C-alpha positions as CSV (number, residue, x, y, z in Angstrom):
1,X,-55.1,67.7,51.5
2,X,-55.2,71.3,50.5
3,X,-53.0,70.8,47.6
4,X,-55.2,67.9,46.4
5,X,-58.3,70.2,46.5
6,X,-56.3,72.9,44.7
7,X,-55.4,70.5,41.9
8,X,-59.0,69.2,41.8
9,X,-60.2,72.8,41.5
10,X,-58.3,73.3,38.3
11,X,-58.6,69.8,36.9
12,X,-62.4,69.3,37.0
13,X,-63.2,72.5,35.1
14,X,-60.5,71.6,32.6
15,X,-61.9,68.2,32.1
16,X,-65.4,69.6,31.6
17,X,-64.2,72.1,29.0
18,X,-62.2,69.3,27.3
19,X,-65.2,67.0,27.1
20,X,-67.5,69.7,25.9
21,X,-65.1,70.7,23.2
22,X,-64.5,67.1,22.2
23,X,-68.3,66.4,21.9
24,X,-69.0,69.6,20.0
25,X,-66.1,68.9,17.6
26,X,-67.1,65.3,17.2
27,X,-70.7,66.2,16.4
28,X,-69.5,68.9,13.9
29,X,-67.2,66.5,12.1
30,X,-69.9,63.8,12.0
31,X,-72.3,66.3,10.4
32,X,-69.7,67.3,7.9
33,X,-69.1,63.6,7.0
34,X,-72.8,63.0,6.6
35,X,-73.1,66.0,4.3
36,X,-70.1,64.7,2.3
37,X,-71.6,61.2,2.0
38,X,-75.0,62.7,0.9
39,X,-73.2,64.7,-1.8
40,X,-71.3,61.6,-3.0
41,X,-74.6,59.6,-3.1
42,X,-76.4,62.4,-5.0
43,X,-73.5,62.5,-7.5
44,X,-73.7,58.7,-7.9
45,X,-77.4,58.9,-8.5
46,X,-76.9,61.5,-11.2
47,X,-74.7,59.0,-13.0
48,X,-76.5,55.7,-12.3
49,X,-80.1,56.8,-12.8
50,X,-79.7,57.3,-16.5
51,X,-78.0,53.9,-16.8
52,X,-80.7,52.2,-14.8
53,X,-83.4,53.8,-16.9
54,X,-81.6,52.7,-20.0
55,X,-81.4,49.1,-18.6
56,X,-85.1,49.1,-18.0
57,X,-85.7,50.3,-21.5
58,X,-83.5,47.6,-23.0
59,X,-85.1,44.9,-20.9
60,X,-88.6,46.0,-22.0
61,X,-87.3,45.8,-25.5
62,X,-86.0,42.4,-24.8
63,X,-89.5,41.3,-23.7
64,X,-90.9,42.6,-26.9
65,X,-88.3,41.2,-29.2
66,X,-88.3,37.8,-27.5
67,X,-92.1,37.5,-27.8
68,X,-92.9,34.5,-30.0
69,X,-95.0,36.5,-32.4
70,X,-92.2,39.0,-33.1
71,X,-89.5,36.3,-33.4
72,X,-91.6,34.5,-35.9
73,X,-91.9,37.6,-38.0
74,X,-88.1,38.1,-37.9
75,X,-86.8,34.6,-38.6
76,X,-89.5,32.7,-40.5
77,X,-88.6,32.1,-44.1
78,X,-90.7,30.3,-46.8
79,X,-90.0,26.6,-47.0
80,X,-88.7,26.1,-43.4
81,X,-89.2,22.8,-41.7
82,X,-90.5,22.4,-38.1
83,X,-87.0,21.6,-36.9
84,X,-85.5,24.6,-38.6
85,X,-88.1,26.9,-37.3
86,X,-87.9,25.5,-33.8
87,X,-84.1,25.8,-33.8
88,X,-84.3,29.3,-35.1
89,X,-86.9,30.4,-32.5
90,X,-84.9,28.9,-29.6
91,X,-81.6,30.5,-30.9
92,X,-83.2,33.9,-31.4
93,X,-84.8,34.0,-28.0
94,X,-81.5,32.9,-26.3
95,X,-79.5,35.5,-28.3
96,X,-81.9,38.3,-27.3
97,X,-81.4,37.2,-23.6
98,X,-77.6,36.9,-23.9
99,X,-77.4,40.2,-25.6
100,X,-78.9,41.9,-22.5
101,X,-77.3,39.9,-19.7
102,X,-75.1,42.9,-18.7
103,X,-78.3,44.8,-17.7
104,X,-78.6,42.7,-14.6
105,X,-76.1,45.1,-13.0
106,X,-78.8,47.8,-12.9
107,X,-81.9,45.9,-11.8
108,X,-82.9,44.0,-8.7
109,X,-82.1,40.4,-8.3
110,X,-85.8,39.6,-8.1
111,X,-86.4,41.3,-11.4
112,X,-83.5,39.5,-13.0
113,X,-84.9,36.2,-11.8
114,X,-88.3,37.1,-13.3
115,X,-86.7,37.8,-16.6
116,X,-84.7,34.5,-16.5
117,X,-87.9,32.6,-15.6
118,X,-89.8,34.3,-18.5
119,X,-87.0,33.3,-20.9
120,X,-87.1,29.7,-19.7
121,X,-90.8,29.5,-19.9
122,X,-90.8,30.9,-23.5
123,X,-88.1,28.4,-24.6
124,X,-90.1,25.6,-22.9
125,X,-93.3,26.7,-24.7
126,X,-91.6,26.5,-28.1
127,X,-90.0,23.2,-27.3
128,X,-93.3,21.7,-26.1
129,X,-95.1,23.0,-29.2
130,X,-92.7,21.2,-31.4
131,X,-92.9,17.9,-29.5
132,X,-94.6,15.2,-31.5
133,X,-94.3,17.0,-34.8
134,X,-92.4,15.6,-37.7
135,X,-89.1,17.6,-37.8
136,X,-89.2,17.6,-41.6
137,X,-92.9,18.7,-41.8
138,X,-93.8,22.2,-43.0
139,X,-93.3,24.9,-40.5
140,X,-97.0,25.9,-40.8
141,X,-97.9,23.2,-38.3
142,X,-95.6,24.6,-35.6
143,X,-96.7,28.2,-36.3
144,X,-100.3,27.1,-36.0
145,X,-99.7,25.3,-32.6
146,X,-97.7,28.3,-31.3
147,X,-100.3,30.9,-32.3
148,X,-103.1,28.8,-30.9
149,X,-101.2,28.3,-27.7
150,X,-100.6,32.0,-27.4
151,X,-104.3,32.7,-28.0
152,X,-105.3,30.1,-25.4
153,X,-103.3,31.8,-22.7
154,X,-106.1,33.4,-20.6
155,X,-103.8,35.9,-19.0
156,X,-100.7,37.6,-20.3
157,X,-97.7,35.4,-21.1
158,X,-94.5,35.3,-19.1
159,X,-92.8,38.0,-21.2
160,X,-95.8,40.4,-20.9
161,X,-95.9,39.8,-17.1
162,X,-92.1,40.5,-17.1
163,X,-92.6,43.8,-18.9
164,X,-95.1,44.8,-16.2
165,X,-92.6,43.9,-13.5
166,X,-90.0,46.0,-15.3
167,X,-92.3,49.0,-15.5
168,X,-93.2,48.6,-11.8
169,X,-89.6,48.5,-10.7
170,X,-88.7,51.4,-12.9
171,X,-91.6,53.4,-11.5
172,X,-90.3,52.8,-8.0
173,X,-87.2,54.9,-8.9
174,X,-89.3,58.0,-8.7
């Protein structure tokens, strides 16, 4: 029995010292790992923040360039028919969107869904405006319907609302 107490007398303090050293070393290494991960994250933010801001800029520009008034100014030519203008408008809006699809990597899924919805609404607006018009008629008829429809929108159109959503999300970065 005495030998057991003698072994216990040396073993218990050794176990206490071991556990204390283990816990202190574990806490130290965990803190070091946290510091390392924070440094990595800060370095990543230094790289991705400019890319994200550039994506927000490009998407804001997309909203401006895909606005019907601006597309009309770019693609409308004298002597166009309703069908030619409608096709040109739809193609230009789609191309603007397709040109910027890579920007979805840098924005939230919700914002990208808003942008996609705005594109679809704008395309639908152009298609609905051209419905019932003679495809060979002068493009002035379609332009008139489009501009009256834009004026009739009491609130901002889908692309203007999208630009507001982009500014809001970009503002949340800071």
